[in-house]
N, C-alpha and C positions, 0 to 999 in steps of 0.2 A: 550900427555893427552887432553890438552885443545882444540888442534886442532881437535882431534876425537870427543870431546864433541860438539863443534860448528857444526862440519859436521853432527852428528847425529840429532841435533836440527833442523837443516835447512831441512835435510830430512824429519822429523816428521812434520814440518811446511808445506812442500810441499804436504805431505800425506794428511794432515788436510785440506789444501786448495783445494786439488783435490776432497777429500771426500765431503767437503761442496758444491763444485761445482757439483758435481754428485747428492747430495741431493737437492741441488737448482734446478738443471735440472729435477729431478724426481718430485720435488714439483711443478716446473712450469707446467710439462707436466699434472699432476694430476689438478692442477688449472685450466689449459687450457681445460682439459676434462670436469671438474665441469662447467666452463663458457659455454661450447658448450651445455650443458643439458638445460639451461635457454633460453627459445625462447622469445625474446623480440618482443613485437607486433609492426606491422608496423603503419605508420601514417594513412593508410586507414583503418586499423583494428581498432585503436583508435577512428577514426571518426565515424565508424558504431557503436561502443559501446556508443559513446556520443549520437548519433541519437536515439538509443534503450533507454538510460536512459532519454533522453527528453520525450519518449513516457511515460515511467513509472512515470515520475515527473508530467505529465498532470493527470494520475490516482490518484496520491498522493494529488494533488491539488483539484480535484473533491472530493475525499473522506473526506479531511479536511472540505470543504465547506458544504458537505452534513451532515456530523456527527455533526458539530457545529451549525447547524440551526434547527429550530422548525417547519419545514413545511414538515413533513414526511406524514402526513395524515389530512384531513380535515373533520369534522363531523358536518354537517349543519342540523339545524332544518327546517322543512317548513316554508317559509317566512311569512305564515299567521298563524302561531301555537299560537303566544302570542295574536293575535287580536288587535294589535296596529300598530303604525308606525314604530317599529324597530323589529328587529329579531337577533337571536344569532347564531354563530357558534364557534367551537373549533378546533384549530389546535395545534399539538404537534409533538415532536420528542422523541429523546432518553433521554434528561435531562430535558427539560422544556415544558409545556404546556400553551396556552393562550385561552382565551375566548373573543371574539370580539362581540360588538353590532353594528349592521349596520342599516342603514335606508333602509326602503323598497322601497322607492321611487327611490334609486340608484340602484336597482337590476334590472337586465334585465327581462322585462315583461314575456318573455318566459320561464324564468327559475323558477322553482317550489320551490326550496329549497334556503335557505339563502347563500349568498355568491356572488362571491369568496372573499378570505380573503385579497386580495389586494385593496379592496374598502375602503374608508375613514370611520373611526368609532372609538369607544372607546375599548381599549385593556387592559386586566388584565391578566398578565402572573406570573406564579409561577413555581419554581422548585420542581421536583417530590422528594419525601421523600423515595424512593426506597433504596437508598444508605446511608441515615443517620438513620432515625427511623425505617426503613423497612414497612412504612405505603403505602397501595393502594391508589390511587387518584380516585376521584369520579368527573366524567364529565357528566353532564346532567343526574343524578341520576344512571349512569352506573358505575361499578366498574372495575378497571384494573386489569390485573393479573400481579403481580409484579415479578413472576418468569420468565414468558416470556420477559418482559421488560428487566429485568436484564441480561437474556442470550443475548438479541440483543445488549445490551450496551457492554457486555463483548466480544462479537465476534468483534464489531467495534474497541474496544481498542486492542484486540490482532492483528487485522488487522494492525492498525497503528504502533504497535510494529515491526511486521514483515516488513513494509514499511522501517522503520528506519534501520532495521538490512540489508536489501537488499541495501540501499543507502550507508551505511558504506562499504559494500564489493565492490561495483562498485567504490567508492572513492579509496579504497585501490588497485583496480585493475588498474585504471588509474594512481596513483601515482607510483606504482611500476613497471608498464609496462608490466604485466604478465596476463595471461587469467585463472589462477587458482581459482580467486574468482568470476568468471562469473557463475559457476554451483550452488555455495550456494546463490547467488544474484537471479539467475532464480528462485530456490526453493522458497525463501523469497517472491518475488513478485507474484508468481502464487498461493502461499498460502494465501496471503494477499487479492487477488482477490476473492478466494473462500470463505473466512471468510466475506468479505464484502457481497457478494451475500447471503450467510447463514444469516447474519444480517438482511437483507431485508426480507427473507421468515419467519423468526423467528417474527419480528415485526409485518408482516402482520397477523401472527396468533394471536398475542397479540391483534390486533384491532378486529379481528372476535370473540375473547373471551370476550372483552368489550361490543361489541354490543349485544352479546347473555345474557350478565348478567342481563339485564332488558329491557323489551319490552314496558315500559309505554310511553316513548317518541320516536316516530319514527325519525330516523336519516339517513340522506345520507352521505354516506362516499366515499372518493376518495383519492388515494395517491397523494401527491403534488410533487413539483419540487425538493424538497430535495432527494426523492427517486430516481427520475430520475439521479441527479447528482451522487448517490451513485451506482446506477446500471450501468452506463456508467463508472464509475471509476473502478468497479470490472472487466468489460470486458478489459478496456484498460490496467489494471495491468497484467491480464493473457496474452494479447497479447505482452506486454513488456517482461514478464517472458519467453515466448517461443522465443522470439528474442534473448535473451541472451542464451537460450539453443542452438540455432543454430550458435551464434558467438562462443560459447565455444567449438565446434567440431573442431578438428584438420585440417579437410579440409571442405570446403563448400560443400553442395551437388552437386552444380554445377560444382565444380572444380574436383570432382572424375570422372564425365563423359568426361572430357577433356583428349586427349592423353598425356603422360608423354614426355617432350622433353629430348632427351639425351644431357647431358653437353658435350661441346666441349673439346676434349683431347688436 
């Protein structure tokens, strides 16, 4: 009886080991199939992604530089408007405005208006109250349109948010070694570039609304270097986004034109 019992347990153990081996084999086959579906990027592909990300980072840097400065537009009085040795001009951005007093002797004789703002002089800067008390700013007896200024600032902030999200997607793509996150990253960077350009357009409309609010003082206006930074940033971000779109394709466009090589048997 005991011999039959041990023989039966031995057979059950063998069957269990065999079943485990078969299950392990099936699990290994399934695991192997699952691993084959994950396409790890090559070193060349990773280098291309880093290069496209570098282009996008240039756009992010230019955007931060432009949004954080107050040289979006310059509003200059005629240099002989006050009838004395000084003249005034204003320059402002999304958050802050400054009134500068310059010496007429330092201005180019061929220039009819006061400026440019880079000349030495006294400066008085204040932050706008659009975001706190909701008051409009008054510059040379002209009143701003706070709705347009707020819209331009919100567009710029949304653009910065999309840049952060796009950068996170690229960081995850490089750390995981997969291309899945390239498409959402491309969407974020392209959208951020579009929002930056929309912010410039809305800001320009706010400047025109300011100039048309009062015609008592003639002013010469021109967009300054901060707008040039933001405009270049928008174009750079859109280009970087399209580069990520190309890199997210399963095959590069030029590789599709090449004949496929038959593998050696």
